[in-house]
C-alpha positions, -999 to 999 in steps of 0.1 A, spaced: 565 230 -352 533 206 -356 546 181 -336 554 208 -306 520 220 -312 506 186 -307 525 180 -275 512 214 -264 481 207 -268 480 171 -250 502 187 -222 477 220 -216 444 191 -215 462 171 -192 470 202 -170 434 213 -174 416 183 -166 439 184 -132 431 219 -125 392 210 -129 399 182 -107 413 202 -82 386 225 -84 360 198 -82 372 182 -48 376 218 -36 338 226 -43 329 192 -31 351 193 6 338 231 9 303 216 5 307 185 30 323 209 54 290 234 53 270 207 55 282 194 85 286 230 97 246 236 93 236 203 109 260 207 141 243 238 142 205 220 141 219 195 165 234 216 190 198 241 190 176 206 190 196 187 215 180 201 249 142 197 234 148 162 223 163 153 254 132 166 273 109 151 250 125 117 259 121 128 294 84 131 289 85 99 273 100 85 309 128 63 296 155 80 324 151 72 359 122 87 375 101 72 401 66 79 386 67 64 351 35 56 327 58 43 301 78 21 326 42 8 334 33 1 300 63 -18 293 51 -40 325 16 -42 314 28 -52 281 54 -79 294 28 -94 317 4 -96 288 -22 -72 305 -23 -52 271 -19 -68 238 7 -59 216 -15 -40 190 -26 -17 220 8 -12 232 21 -2 197 -12 20 192 -4 39 224 32 52 205 15 60 173 -10 77 193 12 99 215 30 104 177 1 119 165 -10 138 196 27 156 198 34 157 160 19 194 157 36 207 187 70 190 176 69 205 142 59 242 151 90 243 179 112 229 152 98 251 125 105 284 148 139 273 159 150 276 122 124 302 106 152 330 103 173 304 83 148 291 66 158 255 68 134 226 67 140 204 93 128 169 100 133 153 131 126 118 145 128 99 178 120 63 181 128 29 203 149 8 182 150 -17 210 131 -24 243 147 -53 263 133 -69 297 163 -76 312 159 -103 337 143 -126 309 163 -110 280 128 -103 262 127 -83 236 92 -65 236 95 -52 199 105 -65 168 109 -32 150 114 6 159 84 27 171 83 63 167 84 84 202 77 115 184 83 130 147 77 162 129 54 169 98 82 168 77 96 132 74 132 121 77 141 101 48 180 105 45 192 110 82 215 138 83 228 132 114 219 100 137 221 99 176 214 70 193 216 64 230 208 32 256 189 38 289 181 13 317 146 21 336 149 17 369 123 -2 389 128 12 426 98 35 430 63 34 441 33 43 417 8 71 421 -15 41 430 5 30 459 15 1 436 45 -16 442 67 -26 414 94 -53 419 129 -43 414 135 -70 392 114 -52 363 141 -37 347 138 -24 311 169 -17 287 157 10 262 178 21 230 170 51 210 176 68 180 170 104 169 174 117 136 174 149 121 173 160 81 177 191 66 153 188 34 167 220 18 200 214 25 215 213 -10 200 245 -21 212 266 12 247 255 5 242 263 -31 232 297 -23 258 302 -1 287 289 -24 272 303 -52 299 333 -57 327 306 -52 313 282 -80 308 311 -102 344 320 -92 357 286 -103 340 284 -132 352 317 -143 385 307 -137 383 276 -155 364 293 -188 393 323 -182 420 299 -185 401 277 -215 397 309 -236 431 321 -230 445 290 -245 421 289 -272 435 326 -282 468 313 -276 466 283 -300 447 302 -325 475 327 -326 498 299 -331 483 280 -356 480 314 -374 518 318 -371 523 286 -384 501 292 -412 522 327 -421 553 306 -417 541 284 -440 531 308 -465 565 326 -462 581 301 -474 563 294 -500 565 332 -512 602 332 -507 604 301 -530 587 312 -553 590 353 -555 615 352 -583 593 336 -608 563 359 -599 584 385 -615 596 366 -643 573 386 -666 581 422 -664 616 414 -658 618 391 -691 600 419 -708 624 444 -694 654 423 -705 643 416 -740 636 456 -744 671 462 -735 684 439 -757 661 455 -785 675 488 -777 708 479 -779 705 462 -815 680 489 -828 664 521 -818 627 517 -815 602 542 -801 576 515 -789 602 503 -769 603 527 -743 565 527 -734 568 492 -727 596 495 -706 576 520 -687 547 497 -685 567 469 -671 581 490 -645 546 503 -634 533 463 -635 569 459 -608 556 486 -585 522 470 -584 531 436 -580 552 449 -550 521 469 -536 503 437 -539 525 421 -522 529 444 -493 491 455 -487 471 440 -516 466 479 -525 464 495 -557 479 526 -542 481 560 -561 456 583 -581 432 562 -601 440 564 -639 406 551 -660 411 529 -684 409 539 -725 398 512 -751 437 515 -763 452 503 -730 433 469 -733 453 465 -768 488 476 -748 479 449 -724 478 422 -747 507 435 -769 527 431 -739 519 399 -732 525 387 -766 561 401 -767 568 383 -733 550 346 -747 557 350 -785 546 309 -785 510 318 -773 486 328 -795 462 358 -784 433 369 -798 419 401 -790 385 412 -796 380 449 -779 346 458 -785 350 490 -758 350 524 -776 354 550 -747 368 556 -713 358 535 -686 355 544 -648 381 516 -638 414 520 -625 436 511 -656 460 491 -630 440 471 -615 423 460 -651 460 453 -665 465 434 -634 428 412 -637 437 407 -677 472 397 -670 467 374 -641 438 356 -661 465 352 -692 495 340 -676 475 317 -654 463 303 -688 498 301 -697 509 287 -666 487 259 -674 492 249 -709 473 271 -728 488 278 -764 458 299 -773 440 327 -753 409 344 -767 399 378 -752 363 391 -754 359 426 -741 326 442 -746 305 471 -727 267 484 -724 258 514 -706 260 497 -672 285 468 -676 318 457 -685 322 421 -695 358 405 -694 360 370 -713 391 352 -713 391 314 -728 420 293 -737 426 257 -744 447 248 -715 445 216 -688 412 229 -673 402 229 -641 384 201 -619 348 215 -605 361 203 -570 387 230 -571 363 260 -581 359 272 -548 395 272 -537 410 288 -565 405 320 -553 419 318 -520 450 332 -513 479 317 -520 462 286 -532 477 266 -561 461 237 -576 478 203 -571 478 167 -576 490 141 -553 500 170 -529 526 181 -555 522 215 -571 533 210 -611 529 249 -617 549 278 -603 539 306 -590 529 323 -554 489 316 -562 480 351 -560 469 359 -595 434 348 -589 432 360 -553 439 397 -566 413 391 -595 389 386 -570 394 415 -546 393 434 -578 360 424 -587 347 427 -553 360 460 -550 337 470 -582 311 451 -568 311 426 -596 309 390 -605 335 364 -616 320 328 -636 339 298 -638 336 276 -664 360 247 -675 365 208 -678 396 188 -677 416 189 -710 394 212 -726 404 244 -713 393 273 -690 369 303 -693 366 333 -671 338 355 -674 342 390 -655 309 409 -656 317 449 -637 287 472 -633 296 510 -637 274 539 -641 277 558 -671 
């Protein structure tokens, strides 16, 4: 079953990672599609405007073109290269505010922060195949600068030379220039815009993944819990007969005694062991003390030890009972505490068990000491766990369900008491219980 659980965990991990991958791929593709959609909207709205700006710059066929004239002047060295380039820079600065305002107004409703730039990447004098610029020059640009353009639009135009200027100056037909331009757009806040539009989808995907993960964790925990219960059940089935050994053995001995000779003390012994069996059944099923509470009397402690001595004739029980009155503790629970501690001592090799009982106005103290195997200190934190048994090299050397000390702890907690354990291997163990009560 453990192997199946490991396979289940591995299979789920693979499937969960696959689901995460599919969700991530879906989100990335949705993001890219939305990004293209937004950029296409921006491009469509600004294309006419940028074309008009390029027309105003004079790079398409017109008959009166100051830009064409500027190319010729620079080619003929009538102006310097610095003057030629500065003319573009001045044009950019003069129109920057106008271009920025127009672009911002176009997308004020959508709150897009759009950066746009129109530049000449190449100016070629066709007859002599001479390049007028070595690097791109900016013709128009917004105040928001393009860093990583989302859309690039390139074009190539050939200027015409078949016109007469306003100054009636003829320009020869061989003054033809091939101009390559590039228009770029970037939406600076594109990520935040798309995230806002996809936030519901993103949270839905995350919620779906978390839901699947939590459902799996819940299922796995239940599976592990069931596996532990199965292991515990096997332990209970294997050891249940031994746990009932004490009362059953006592009843057998009592029955034989009755057959041989009538003894009025034997019937109360049988009654006590029948009650003991009923108590064990209640503990196994419900951890419940059940029934109406009968307060423990001073003589009851003597009867408990007598029953233990009757069943374990080879063990020396030394009782010092310093209680002198009825105490507000359940008789059955006190019997369970004392018998579980003493039987635990017997199981772990004790030949002598000392029981000291003392009371004050507000406390009952139960002290059980033995000369058995003792308990290693590292086991102290575990010995009160349900079904726990001390083992060596993963082997249990004593029979039992591991319920005795668990019930002791539960009963002590019920009365808001305290258990102190002192032990040393090979020298024995001492359990000291303090139970408070109101006089």
